[in-house]
C-alpha positions as CSV (number, residue, x, y, z in Angstrom):
1,M,-18.2,7.4,15.8
2,L,-14.9,7.2,14.7
3,Q,-13.5,8.5,11.7
4,T,-10.9,6.9,9.9
5,T,-8.2,7.7,7.2
6,L,-5.6,5.6,5.1
7,Q,-2.3,6.8,4.1
8,V,-0.3,4.7,1.4
9,L,3.3,5.0,1.0
10,R,5.2,3.2,-2.2
11,V,8.6,2.0,-1.9
12,F,10.8,0.2,-4.2
13,G,14.1,-1.3,-3.8
14,V,14.1,-2.7,-0.5
15,P,14.5,-6.6,0.5
16,A,11.5,-7.8,1.8
17,A,13.1,-9.0,5.2
18,Q,14.2,-5.3,5.7
19,V,10.3,-4.0,4.8
20,T,9.4,-6.3,7.4
21,A,11.7,-5.6,9.9
22,I,10.9,-1.8,9.8
23,L,7.4,-2.5,9.9
24,R,7.5,-5.1,13.1
25,A,9.6,-2.1,14.8
26,V,6.9,0.4,14.0
27,R,3.9,-1.7,14.8
28,D,6.0,-2.9,18.3
29,E,6.1,1.0,18.8
30,G,2.3,1.1,18.8
31,C,1.3,2.0,15.0
32,P,-1.8,-0.3,15.1
33,G,-3.1,0.0,11.6
34,L,-0.4,-1.2,9.0
35,R,-1.2,-3.1,5.9
36,L,1.4,-4.3,3.2
37,L,1.1,-5.2,0.0
38,E,3.2,-5.9,-3.0
39,R,3.5,-6.4,-6.5
40,D,6.1,-6.6,-9.0
41,G,8.6,-5.2,-6.4
42,E,6.6,-2.4,-5.4
43,Y,5.3,-2.2,-1.8
44,A,2.6,-0.3,-0.7
45,I,2.8,0.3,3.2
46,C,-0.8,1.2,3.9
47,I,-1.3,3.0,7.5
48,Q,-5.0,2.9,8.8
49,G,-5.7,5.4,11.4
50,S,-9.1,6.2,13.7
51,A,-10.3,9.2,15.6
52,P,-12.7,11.0,16.9
53,T,-12.5,13.3,13.9
54,Q,-11.1,13.1,10.2
55,E,-8.5,15.7,11.1
56,M,-7.2,13.8,14.4
57,A,-7.2,10.7,12.2
58,R,-5.1,12.6,9.6
59,E,-2.6,13.8,11.9
60,Y,-2.6,10.3,13.4
61,C,-1.5,8.6,10.3
62,E,0.9,11.3,9.5
63,K,2.5,10.9,12.6
64,W,3.7,7.0,11.7
65,A,4.0,8.1,8.0
66,R,6.9,10.4,8.7
67,R,8.2,7.7,11.0
68,L,8.4,5.4,7.7
69,R,9.6,7.9,5.2
70,A,12.7,8.4,8.0
71,E,13.3,4.8,7.5
72,F,12.7,3.8,3.8
73,G,14.7,7.1,2.7
74,D,14.9,7.6,-0.9
75,A,13.4,4.3,-1.3
76,L,10.3,5.7,-1.0
77,Y,9.3,7.1,-4.5
78,A,5.7,8.3,-4.2
79,E,2.6,8.1,-1.8
80,G,-1.0,7.7,-2.7
81,E,-1.9,5.6,-6.0
82,V,1.1,6.1,-7.7
83,S,2.9,3.4,-9.5
84,L,6.7,3.3,-10.0
85,A,6.4,3.7,-13.5
86,Q,4.3,6.9,-13.3
87,A,6.5,8.4,-10.8
88,T,9.6,7.9,-12.9
89,L,7.8,9.4,-16.1
90,T,7.0,12.6,-14.2
91,A,10.6,13.2,-13.0
92,L,11.6,12.5,-16.5
93,L,8.9,15.0,-17.9
94,E,9.9,17.6,-15.0
95,K,13.4,17.4,-15.6
96,R,12.8,17.3,-19.5
97,R,14.7,14.4,-20.0
98,L,14.4,11.7,-22.8
99,L,15.1,8.3,-22.1
100,V,16.1,5.4,-24.7
101,A,16.5,2.0,-24.8
102,A,19.6,0.5,-26.6
103,D,17.7,-2.8,-27.7
104,E,14.4,-4.3,-28.3
105,T,14.3,-6.2,-25.3
106,T,14.7,-3.6,-23.2
107,G,12.3,-1.4,-24.9
108,R,9.6,-4.0,-25.1
109,L,10.1,-4.2,-21.0
110,L,10.0,-0.2,-20.8
111,G,7.1,0.0,-23.3
112,D,4.9,-2.3,-21.2
113,A,5.2,-0.5,-18.4
114,L,5.1,3.3,-19.7
115,R,2.8,2.6,-22.4
116,G,-0.6,4.3,-21.9
117,L,0.6,6.9,-19.3
118,T,-0.1,10.6,-20.1
119,H,2.5,12.0,-22.1
120,S,4.8,8.9,-22.0
121,E,6.1,9.7,-25.8
122,A,7.6,12.9,-24.8
123,A,10.0,10.9,-22.3
124,F,10.5,7.4,-23.8
125,D,10.8,7.3,-27.7
126,F,9.6,3.6,-27.7
127,G,12.5,2.8,-30.3
128,N,11.6,5.4,-32.7
129,Q,14.8,7.2,-32.1
130,S,17.0,4.5,-31.1
131,Y,16.7,0.5,-32.1
132,L,14.1,1.0,-34.5
133,H,15.0,4.0,-36.5
134,P,16.9,3.1,-40.1
135,Q,20.0,5.0,-39.8
136,N,20.3,5.2,-35.6
137,A,19.6,1.4,-34.8
138,K,23.4,0.9,-37.4
139,R,25.1,2.9,-34.9
140,I,23.8,1.2,-31.5
141,V,26.8,-1.2,-31.5
142,I,29.5,-2.1,-28.7
143,P,32.5,-0.5,-29.8
144,P,35.4,-2.9,-30.5
145,A,38.1,-1.1,-28.5
146,L,35.9,-1.8,-25.4
147,L,35.6,-5.3,-26.5
148,Q,39.5,-5.4,-27.1
149,K,40.1,-4.0,-23.7
150,F,37.5,-5.8,-21.5
151,P,36.8,-8.9,-23.2
152,G,34.4,-11.1,-22.0
153,D,32.8,-8.0,-19.7
154,L,29.4,-8.1,-20.1
155,V,28.6,-4.8,-18.1
156,Q,31.1,-2.7,-20.2
157,A,29.5,-4.2,-23.2
158,A,26.2,-3.4,-22.3
159,A,27.5,0.0,-21.2
160,G,29.2,0.8,-24.7
161,R,26.2,-0.4,-26.5
162,A,24.0,1.9,-24.3
163,T,26.4,4.7,-25.0
164,T,26.3,4.5,-28.7
165,A,22.6,4.3,-28.1
166,L,22.6,7.6,-26.2
167,L,24.5,9.6,-28.9
168,A,22.5,8.1,-31.8
169,A,19.3,8.9,-30.5
170,Q,20.4,12.2,-28.9
171,A,18.7,11.3,-25.5
172,D,19.7,12.0,-22.1
173,I,19.5,8.4,-20.8
174,A,20.1,5.3,-22.3
175,V,19.4,1.5,-20.5
176,S,20.0,-2.1,-21.4
177,Y,18.9,-5.1,-19.7
178,M,20.8,-8.2,-20.0
179,P,19.7,-11.8,-18.4
180,A,21.4,-14.3,-17.1
181,S,24.5,-16.1,-18.9
182,V,27.2,-17.7,-18.1
183,G,29.2,-16.3,-15.3
184,Q,26.9,-13.5,-15.0
185,A,23.6,-12.7,-13.1
186,P,21.4,-10.7,-15.1
187,F,21.7,-6.9,-14.5
188,A,20.3,-3.5,-15.9
189,V,22.9,-0.8,-17.0
190,L,22.3,3.1,-17.5
191,C,24.4,5.7,-19.5
192,D,24.4,9.2,-19.7
193,R,27.0,11.9,-20.1
194,R,28.1,11.5,-16.5
195,G,28.9,7.8,-16.7
196,A,26.9,4.6,-16.1
197,V,25.1,2.8,-13.4
198,A,24.4,-1.2,-13.2
199,A,22.7,-3.0,-11.0
200,A,22.0,-6.9,-10.7
201,V,18.2,-8.2,-11.4
202,G,17.0,-11.4,-9.4
203,P,17.0,-14.1,-11.9
204,E,13.5,-15.2,-11.4
205,A,12.0,-11.3,-11.4
206,T,8.9,-11.2,-14.0
207,D,8.7,-8.7,-16.6
208,A,7.3,-6.3,-14.8
209,A,9.5,-6.6,-11.7
210,I,12.5,-6.2,-14.1
211,A,10.9,-2.8,-15.8
212,N,10.6,-1.6,-12.2
213,H,14.7,-2.3,-11.6
214,I,15.6,0.1,-14.6
215,L,12.9,2.5,-13.9
216,D,13.9,2.7,-10.4
217,L,17.5,3.4,-11.8
218,V,16.2,5.9,-14.1
219,R,14.0,7.6,-11.3
220,R,17.3,8.1,-9.0
221,R,19.5,9.3,-11.5
222,V,17.1,12.3,-13.0
223,L,16.4,13.1,-9.6
224,G,19.7,13.8,-8.6
225,L,19.7,10.7,-5.5
226,P,22.6,8.2,-4.4
227,P,22.1,4.8,-6.6
228,A,20.6,1.8,-4.9
229,P,22.3,-0.3,-2.4
230,R,24.7,-2.4,-3.9
231,A,24.4,-0.7,-7.6
232,I,27.7,0.5,-8.9
233,T,28.8,3.5,-10.6
234,F,31.5,3.6,-13.4
235,R,32.9,5.4,-16.4
236,P,32.3,2.8,-19.7
237,G,35.5,2.0,-20.7
238,H,37.3,2.4,-17.2
239,E,37.8,-0.2,-14.6
240,R,34.7,-0.9,-12.8
241,P,33.8,-2.3,-9.4
242,M,32.5,-5.9,-9.2
243,L,28.7,-6.0,-9.5
244,P,27.3,-7.6,-6.6
245,L,24.4,-10.0,-6.8
246,S,21.4,-8.2,-5.7
247,A,19.9,-9.1,-2.4
248,G,16.2,-9.9,-2.2
249,S,15.6,-8.5,-5.9
250,A,14.5,-11.6,-7.3
251,V,10.8,-10.7,-5.8
252,R,8.2,-13.6,-6.4
253,R,4.4,-13.8,-5.6
254,G,4.0,-15.4,-2.3
255,D,7.1,-14.4,-0.7
256,T,5.8,-11.7,1.6
257,A,3.3,-14.6,2.8
258,R,6.5,-16.3,4.7
259,F,6.8,-13.1,6.7
260,S,3.5,-12.9,7.9
261,L,3.0,-11.8,11.4
262,R,-0.7,-11.5,13.0
263,R,-1.5,-10.5,16.5
264,A,-4.3,-12.3,18.6
265,R,-7.2,-9.3,18.8
266,P,-7.0,-7.8,21.7
267,K,-10.2,-8.7,24.4
268,N,-10.8,-5.4,25.2
269,L,-10.7,-3.8,21.8
270,P,-13.0,-1.1,21.2
271,T,-15.9,-1.3,18.9
272,G,-14.5,0.2,15.6
273,Q,-10.8,0.1,16.1
274,F,-8.8,-1.8,13.9
275,E,-6.5,-4.7,14.8
276,P,-3.1,-4.4,15.8
277,M,-1.9,-6.7,12.7
278,L,0.4,-6.3,10.0
279,D,-0.9,-8.2,7.0
280,M,1.6,-9.1,4.5
281,D,0.0,-12.1,2.7
282,T,-3.3,-10.1,0.7
283,A,-3.3,-10.7,-2.7
284,A,-2.1,-8.4,-5.4
285,K,-6.1,-8.1,-6.5
286,T,-7.0,-6.5,-3.4
287,L,-4.2,-3.7,-4.1
288,G,-6.8,-1.3,-5.5
289,S,-9.8,-1.3,-2.8
290,A,-7.3,-1.2,-0.2
291,M,-5.3,2.2,-1.5
292,E,-8.5,4.1,-1.9
293,L,-7.1,7.3,0.3
294,G,-9.9,8.1,2.8
295,G,-11.8,5.0,2.5
296,T,-12.5,2.3,5.5
297,A,-10.7,-0.9,5.4
298,G,-11.3,-3.5,7.6
299,P,-9.3,-6.2,8.6
300,A,-8.2,-8.5,5.8
301,A,-9.1,-12.2,5.8
302,P,-7.0,-14.8,7.2
303,A,-4.4,-16.4,5.3
304,P,-4.9,-20.1,4.4
305,A,-3.1,-23.0,5.7
306,A,-1.0,-23.5,3.1
307,Q,-0.2,-21.1,0.2
308,Q,2.2,-22.2,-2.6
309,P,4.0,-19.1,-4.4
310,A,2.5,-18.7,-8.1
311,T,4.8,-19.4,-11.0
312,P,6.5,-16.3,-12.3
313,R,6.5,-14.7,-15.4
314,P,9.2,-16.0,-17.7
315,I,12.0,-13.6,-17.9
316,A,12.7,-11.7,-21.3
317,R,15.3,-12.8,-23.0
318,T,17.4,-11.3,-25.8
319,P,16.3,-11.9,-29.3
């Protein structure tokens, strides 16, 4: 009887087309048990392996996991059942860093993602030391000199506001999210004492996906990793590079279905072996059952003939 194991890699910040291309290549190299799940921009890559013994099955999965780790690099933030919010919180706690939001909109996005996680209040102030603090809130403003030097530059303005929040709350990192406006795509900016990092966010991203983009900026900064591709770094109040649009950052439900790949089941496939298919249209509700490490997961059900993407949740707006 064959023994089965399942290994899960968690990835964020890679366009769906690039994820698909990498998994196609790995599948064509001989990895038969791949499954891709997506939720709010987070990808869970499940590797299934079967062998006569559990140890051999684990070694088989690890072989392909090493291949995928090399492909995704810094975008691979965790393994197993670890969300991006949990991975970022763990990094903040281990490095003893305090994160604050520069405004209520950003604070609500991060609060929804971090609330309920153990010790989250030790790494994120939930507004208590920043925009909700009676005295500190008055100090969180855009410096007039910056507005005069860079009139109409929303990225500089957001960075200036985040910098004042950083100083007012005596924090280590401050972040701010700006929704779309005339001539400017939505973006998130992070400031610390080293400078600022900004990255565009897809205009149709859900609130949870926006929070994940912010958290990924924080995770990379805290761990000393390079910024995500297409992000820019600059010093607030100094000339900055142009902020490019984020390719593939607008993650919408149903996007993965258009990249669905299915292979015909081989006629001589041994009993107990898994189909060599790449299932990209599994609903998000199956994520939990598919990610039970060490469990047995069979092939996913065929996709319906026609699938309409669900309407994304409204984007957060500044009050």
